[in-house]
N, C-alpha and C positions, 0 to 999 in steps of 0.2 A: 811531951807532946810535939816539940819541935822536931825531934828525931823521926817521929812517925809521919809528920808532914813531909819531911824530906823523902822518907821511904815511899810515901804515896805519890809524890811527884816522879820519882825514879820508876816505880812500878808502872805508872801511866805512860811515861815516855818510852820505855823499852818496847812497848807493844808495836811501835812503828816498824821494828825490825822483823816482825812476823809477817808483814805484808810485802808485796812487790815494792822495790826490786830486790829485797834482801832474802825473803822466803825462809826465815828461821822460825818455822811455825811453832816449836815448843815455847818460844818466848811469849806467845799469846796466853798460854796457860799460866806462866809465871806472873804475867801482868795482872790478869783478872783474879787469879787465886790470891795474889798478894793483896789486892784490894779487899777481898773477902776476909782474909786473915786480920787485916787491920781494923775493919769496922765491926766484926761479928759480935764483940762484947763491949763496944764503946757506948757512951751516952749518946743521946740524939744529937746534941750540939757537936760533940767530937766527931761523930759519923758525918754530919753535914760538912764540916771543915775538911775531913779526909777525903770524902767523895768529891768535893769541889777541887781539891788539890790534885787528886788522881786525874780528874777530867782535864785540868789545865795541862798537866804533863802529857796526857794522851793526845789531846787535840793540838797542842803547840807543836809537838813533834810530827803528828800525822798529817796536818793540813797547813804547815808553815808555808807551803808553796803558793798559797793564795796571795801571799804578800807580793809576789811578782806581778800578778794581774792588777793589784791595786796600785802599786807604785809605777810600774813601767807603762801600763796601758791605761790606767786611770790618770797618769801623769801628775801624781801627787807627791809632795815631799816625803822623804823616808819616815820622818817621825809621825806624820799623819797616817801613812800606810800602816805603821806599827800599831798605832792607836786603834785603827779600824779592825785590824786583824785581832788585836787584843780583846776588843769587845765581842767579836765573833767567837773566839775561843772561850771567853767567859760565859757567853750565852749557852754554847754547847755543853759547857761543863756543869750547867745547872741540872742537866738530866742525870749524870752520875751522882750528883749531890742529892737529888730527889730520891734516887734509888737507895742510897745509903741511909737516908732519913727514914724511908718506908720500911727498910729491913729492921732497923732498930725500933720502929714504932710497933712492929709485930711481936715485941718481946713477950707479951702476955700469951700469945698463941704459940710461939716457938722460942724456947730459951736459946741463949748464945751457944754456937758450935754444935747444935743438935742436928740430926738428920733432917728433921722437919724444916729447920731454918735454912740449912745450906743446900738441900737437894730438892725440896718441894716448894717452899715459899720463894727463895731467892731467884731461881730461874724464871718464875712467872713474873715477879716484880721487874726483873731486868727486861723481859719482853715488853712489858707495859711502858716502861720509860723509853725504850728504844723505838717503840711505835710512836710515842709522842714526839721524839726527836725527828722522826721521819714524816710527821704529819703537820705540826704547828707551822704556820706561815709557809705552807707547802712542803716544809721539811728539808732536812739535809741528812740523808741516810748513808753518808759516806763512812767507810771504815767500820763495817759491821764485822764482828769477830769471825763469823763463818767463812769469810773470804780468806782469812789467814790460813785456813786449813785445806786449801786447794792442793797442797803438796803433802798432806798427811793422809793416813788411811781414812780419815773422816770424809774425804772428798767423795767417796762412793755413796754417801747419803744424799748428795745433791739431787740425783735423778728421782729420789724417792720423796723427800720432804722439802726440797728447795732451801733457799737461804734462810728463811725464818725458822724452819725446822732444824737446820744445822746450828743456827745461833742458840736455839734452845738446848740441843744436845751438848754443845760446847759448854754452856753454863752449868748444866747438870754434872758434866765431868769435872769441872772446876770445883763444884760443891762437894762432890765425892772425894776429890783430892784433899781439900781443906779438912773435911770431916775425918778422913783417915789420918792425916798428919796430926791433927789435934788429939785424936784418941791414942796414937802411938807415943806422942811426946808428953802430953799433959795429964793423962788419966791412967788408972790401973786397969780399966776395962778394955784392954788392948784387943780382945777377940772381936769387939765390934768393928774394929778397923779392917779386919781381914775380909769380911763380907763386902765392905765398901770397896776395898782394893780389887777384889775379884770382879765386882760389877763394873768398876772403872775400866779394867783391862778388857773385859768382854765387849763393852760398848766401843772402846777404842780400836780393838783388833778385829772384831767381828766383820766390819765392812770390807776387810780384805777379801772375804769370801764372795763379795758382790762384784768384785773387780771385773770378772770375766763374763758377767751377765750382759747379754746384748739386748738392751731395752728397745733399741731401734736397729733397723737393718739398712745397710747401704744399698741403694738402688743402682746397681752397676749397669742397668740397661739405659740409664739416662745420665747425662753429664752436662755441666754448664761451664762455658769458657769465660772466665772473668778477667777484666783489666781494671785494676784499682788505681786511680790517678791521684798521686800525691804531689800537688803543685808547689808546696813549700813557699807560700806567700807570707812574708813576715807580718806579724800582727800589728806592728807599729805603723805599717803603711797600707794594710789590707783594706781598710775602709776609706782611704783617701780617694778623691775623684781623679787625682793625677795617676793613681795606680790602676784604676779600673780597666783601662784599655789593655794594659800589659797583662793583667789577670786573664782577661778574655782571650788574648792571643796565646797565653801559656796553656790554658785548658784546651783550646781548639787544636793547637799543635800536638799536644800529648795524646789527644783523642784521635786526630787524623792519622797519626803515625801508627796507630794500633787498630784501626778499623779493619775488620775482616768478617767473614761469614760467621753468624751465630755468636758474635761477641756480646757480652754484657759488660758495659763500661760504667763504673761507679765513680762519681765525683764526691767531694767532701761536703760537709755541712756548709750552707751558705757560700758555696764555691763562687757564685756570682754575687758580688756585694752590691746589688742594686735590685730595684723592684722588678718583678717579672713583667709588668706592663711596659716598663721602659726598654726592655731587651727583646722585644718581639722579633725584629729582623735577625738578631744573633741566634735566638732560640730556633727560629725557623730554618736557619742555615744548618745548625747542628742536627736538627731533626731530619732534614733532607739528606745530609751526608750519611747519617747513621742508617736511614732506610735504604739508601742506594747501595750500602755495603752489608745489608741484612744484619745490622747490629742495633742494639738499643742502649740508651744512655740515661742513667739516673743523675739528675742535676739538682744540687742544693741551691735554693734561691729564696728570696724574700717575696712573699705574695701580699701585695697591697690592694685591698678590695674596697670599692666604694659601695655603700648601701644607704638605705633610707630608713630612719626610725620615725614614723609619723611623717611630719613635714620637714624634718631636719635631716640633712645629709650627714652620714657618719662614715667612718673608715675603719677597717680591720686589717691588722698586719699579722701574717702567719710565717713561721719558720717552716719552709716546705721542702719536700723532695718530690720532684716531678720526673716523668719518664718521657723521653724523646725517641723517635725512630720507630714508633709503632706503625702498623699497617695503615691506619688512618692518620693523615697529616696533623701535626700539632695545631691546635686552635684554642686559644685561651678562653675560658678556663677548662682544662682537661679534668677528667674524673680519676684517672690512674695516678694518684698523688697521695702523699702522706703529709699531714700537718702536725707539727709537734704539739703534744698535749700538755706535758708536764714542763712548765717553764721555770727557768732558774731565777730566783729572787734577785733583784737589782741588775742582773745581767740581761733579762728579757722582759721583766715586769717589776713594778714596785709594789710590794705588800704594804698595807696600811698607808696608801698613797698620800692621804691628807697630812700624815705626820712625817713620813720618811722621804717624800719627794726631794727635799733639799739635799739629802745624801746622794740620791741618784744623780742630781744635777752636778754635784761635786765630782762624782766619779766620771761623768761625761762618757758613758758607755753607749755606743751606737745601737740602734734598734732595741731600746730597752722599754718599749711600750707595746709589746705584742699581745695577741690574744691566743688562748689555747685552742688547739683543734679538739675534735671529739674524743671521748674516752675510747669508744669502740670504732675502729676504722678497718675497712677491708684490707687484705694484704696487697702490696704492690705486685704487679704481674709483669715479668720481663721474659721474653722468649719462651713463654709457656711455663715458667717457673713462678711459684708464689713465695713471696718474702714477707715475713712478719718483721715490721720495721720499727726502729727506735732512733731518735736523733739525740746524739750527745749524752747528756745526763740521764736520759730515760733508760739507757741500757742497764743501769743499776737498779731499776724498779722491776723486780721480778713479777710482782702482781699485775702491773700494767701490761707487761709482755704477755702474761697468761691470759688476760682479758682479750687480747687481740690475736692470740695464737689459735690456729685452726688445725684439725687433724691432717689436712692436705697441704699444710705449710711445707715447703721444700727446704728453705734456708731461713736463718735469721740474718737481718741486715741492720747495721748501724753505721751512721756517718757522724763525724765529729770534727770540731776544730779545737784542738788542745794547745794551739799556739799561745793561748792566754797564759799558760803556766810555764813557759820557757823550758829550759833544760833542768827540770826538777823531777821529783818522784811522782808528781801528780798524774801525768799520762801513763806511767807504769801501773799505778793503782787502778786507773780507769780501765786499762786493758785487762787486768786481772779479773775485774768484775764482769767484763764481757765474756771471759773464759767460763765463768760460772754459769752464765745464761746458756751457753752451748751445751754444757754438761747437764743442766737441769732439764732442758727440752729435748736433748738427744738429736740436735740438728747442727750441721755446720754453720758457722757464723762468719759473715763477711764484714770486715771493718775497714772503711775508707776514711782517711783523715787528711787534713790540710798539710801538716808537717810531721805527722807521726803520732801514734804508732799504727801504721797501716798494716793489717794482718789478715790472714785466713786461719780460722780455728776449726778443728774437726769436731765431730759430734761427741767426742770424749773430753772436750775442753782443752785439748793440746794445740799449741801454736804450730802449724805445719809450714808456714811461710810468712815472713814479715819484711818490711823495708826499714832501713835505718832512719832514725829521726833526722830532720833538717836536711833532707836531700830531695831534690826534684827528680822524681822517678815514677815508674809504673810497676805494679806487682801483677804478674800474669800467672794464672794457674787454671787447671781444669779440675773441677770437683763434682762428685756425684752427690745427689741429695740423699736423705734417709727417709724411711717410712716407719710407721709404728709410733707408739706413744710411751714415754716414760710414765711411771706412776705420778710424778709431779705434773707432767703435761696433761694427764687425764683427770686428776682430782684436785690440782692446785693445792691449797693449804688445808684441805680436809683432814689429812693425816696429822698435820701440825696441831690443829685444834683438837683432834681426838686425844693426842698425847697430853695437851694442857688440861683437857677435861678429866682425864684419868688422874692427873696429878692433883687437881682440885678435889676430886673425890677422895683421894688418899689422905688429904689433909684432915679429913673428918674421921678417918678410921685408923690412922697411923698412931701407934702408941708413942708416947714421948720418951726419948732417951736422954738422960741427963749425963 
């Protein structure tokens, strides 16, 4: 059993190399198929242990970069940071553990290494546990296997079924792989394996025929002139009152140097590290400068609002992106703004506050008591173009983007501050997930960040221009929007749920293969 525990740790850990910045996508199959092989015929207790160990390997390697945020910016001793990261990894590993337990609990329905277990039940159970991982305590849907396939032929499924559908297809392929290998190695009924191998190859190779389908069309009659401002303000000083004035001067200079007719200038998430109400003169100055030069500027800022609940005054804090330079002069509160809906636990709010508030106090993270904006918000409008917008973590939430996406959306827009994660693989993973959104919706994606990775991504999910990390600079480019709808943009997860429904139906009619 010890050897299998070590195997499970290794199989989990190697998955990190299938994601950015390594892009060795076949290793995702090795990782997940390895887990399936280990647990398929084990007892429930053994499966629990192996699933947990696989998860520990997977998340320790995949999200180790969170250590930098806890230690460097939470200003905690190294051993405390390691302990907190360890608890997070252990918590996330409970979901693969639950997956392994449920697979072995279905033994009466599907015997070990059968088609029913590996190709029908297993993918559905994985989708359930991944849904729970992305939902409980607002969830942490980082490192879904579908993202590892952005460089494989499977990428062409993104515009059709989205990330959830690709996760499902990926697990089906892994099930077919393990089923085939078991039949070839362990049984005399080798002919069963050939049908599975053919199905695997068809599903894997077929999407290459979709590569040249133009789900959306570039509108060459229109073009937007973008200036993305990467101010490169160090996270360690970013929220200090002594730095605020330098930050304002940096953004003002980078903007004024690039003001020109019809420019759309995008700042990063919370580029102004102060309340919007406190910065009215500065915002009005930027607003007037932009309007005088026929430009518009999207500014990340914290919106602190006073309100009354009955006779008691209350306050609400929002992570916002506002637009300056419109024909009508800026006057707080404007309506052409986006308020972040999906907040990051402990970074922007405290889940189970009565229990976990001491942990938030220990981390001492600024602006960690925010309120979410609405689920459905209208697109931002700049220079006549419409932008479906996401702030930071939200770009990994395909369903949230779909809820706000409209057929007349011209571009996807995301702003972020990944300075929290230092010079680690975290920002590269984040950028990879943004590429998937562009591919899903068939729209160019504009990404402006504080210190990288600022980039422009085309409607096929390819990075066409980007800035180096940790450099104060601007990215300038002219991009045409696209029109039309991908199947995913049109139907969302309907095709995904259709596939799952057909698999559930098959469970009741599929003959058992031993």
